[in-house]
N, C-alpha and C positions, 0 to 999 in steps of 0.2 A: 503494499502499497504506500503513496504518494507521503508526502509533507501537509500538516493543513494546511488550508488554504486561509491567506490572510485578507481581509477586509480591503474593498476597493475605494470605498468612502467614509469620509466620518457620518456617523447617522445624526449630527450636529449639527455641522453647516454644508456639508456634501462637498468638500474638499479632498482631496486623494494626496496628500501632504502628510501621512502618513508613518510611524514610527514604532517595530514594538517598545513598551513599558516595560520598567527594568524589575516591578512583580513577575514579568512573562505571565505563563499560559493563558493568552487569551486576553492581556493584557495590552493595551494601543494606544500610542497620544497623540495628539492634530497638532501640526504645530501652526496652523491657521488660525482657529478659536480658542486653544490652551487649555484644551477639554483632553481629559484621558476618560479611557471609557474599558469596558471588558465584553470579549463576545463568551457565551456560555453553549453548550449544546443540554437541551432540554430532554431527549428523546426522541423516537419516535412515534409516528402519528399511527393511529392503525386501519387501515384499506376500510375506505369509505364511513370516517368520521366527517361528519358537518357540524359545525359552528352552529350555536343556540344563535347568535346574532346573523347568521348569512342567508333567513328567512325562507327554507327548503321552496328557491323557485325549480327547482327542478320537475323538467320536464321528461314524458314517457312515454 
């Protein structure tokens, strides 16, 4: 398996000037807005899972 993927842009300002944070394990710094953030894998979703806020607009 390959290395973990890095984020393409800052979730706060959208800029792409990101660097790994010294905390490691998914922590990143944005040089544009001077914010630090962390990415976390939450898990796999069950197949066919539908969120309650989707409205159920499924057509048969």
